[in-house]
C-alpha positions as CSV (number, residue, x, y, z in Angstrom):
1,M,90.1,97.1,89.8
2,T,93.4,98.2,91.7
3,K,93.3,102.0,92.9
4,I,94.4,104.0,95.5
5,I,92.0,105.5,98.3
6,I,93.5,108.6,99.8
7,F,91.8,109.7,103.1
8,P,92.5,113.5,104.0
9,N,93.0,112.2,107.7
10,I,93.1,109.3,110.1
11,E,89.7,110.2,111.3
12,S,88.0,109.7,107.9
13,F,89.8,106.6,107.3
14,Q,88.4,105.1,111.0
15,S,84.8,106.3,110.0
16,C,84.7,104.1,107.1
17,Q,82.4,101.0,106.9
18,N,84.5,98.0,107.5
19,P,83.5,95.6,105.9
20,L,82.9,97.5,102.6
21,P,79.5,97.1,101.1
22,S,81.0,94.4,99.1
23,G,81.7,92.6,102.2
24,Q,85.5,93.0,101.5
25,I,87.5,93.8,104.6
26,F,90.3,96.1,104.7
27,C,93.1,96.9,107.1
28,N,95.5,99.6,108.1
29,P,96.3,102.5,105.6
30,V,99.8,103.6,105.1
31,P,100.5,107.2,106.1
32,A,101.7,110.0,104.0
33,N,104.9,111.8,104.8
34,D,103.0,114.8,105.8
35,G,101.5,112.8,108.8
36,I,98.2,113.5,108.1
37,R,96.9,111.7,104.8
38,Y,96.6,107.8,104.5
39,A,96.3,105.7,101.7
40,M,95.2,102.1,100.9
41,C,95.6,100.1,97.6
42,M,93.8,97.0,97.0
43,D,91.8,95.3,94.0
44,W,88.5,97.2,94.6
45,V,85.2,96.1,93.2
46,Q,83.1,98.9,91.6
47,M,80.4,99.2,94.6
48,D,83.2,99.7,97.1
49,L,84.6,102.4,94.7
50,D,81.4,104.0,94.7
51,Y,81.1,103.9,98.7
52,F,84.6,105.7,98.8
53,A,83.5,108.5,96.4
54,T,80.7,109.3,98.6
55,L,83.2,110.2,101.7
56,E,84.1,113.5,102.1
57,G,87.7,114.4,101.2
58,V,88.3,111.2,100.1
59,I,89.9,110.7,96.6
60,I,90.5,107.6,94.5
61,V,93.7,107.7,92.1
62,D,95.8,105.5,90.1
63,T,99.1,106.5,91.5
64,L,100.2,108.4,94.7
65,P,100.8,112.0,94.6
66,A,104.4,113.3,94.0
67,D,104.7,114.3,97.4
68,W,104.0,111.4,98.9
69,Y,107.4,110.0,98.6
70,Y,110.3,110.8,101.0
71,P,113.0,112.6,98.8
72,E,116.0,110.3,97.9
73,E,119.3,111.3,99.7
74,G,122.0,111.3,97.7
């Protein structure tokens, strides 16, 4: 299932098990405009989502938070 994993900081991402419990390997996350949080979006299996749910500060969402986007210039 496609979900977005949001890490509170790069250290949290770097501490993740890779490959994941399912054997799936992931690559670099995308930084937020705050320069602190990072996110990954993939087609995850449930055992990997369960793993991410155990990590402190990590959240699993369907869409990025509104403040993730850069404001449009106009």
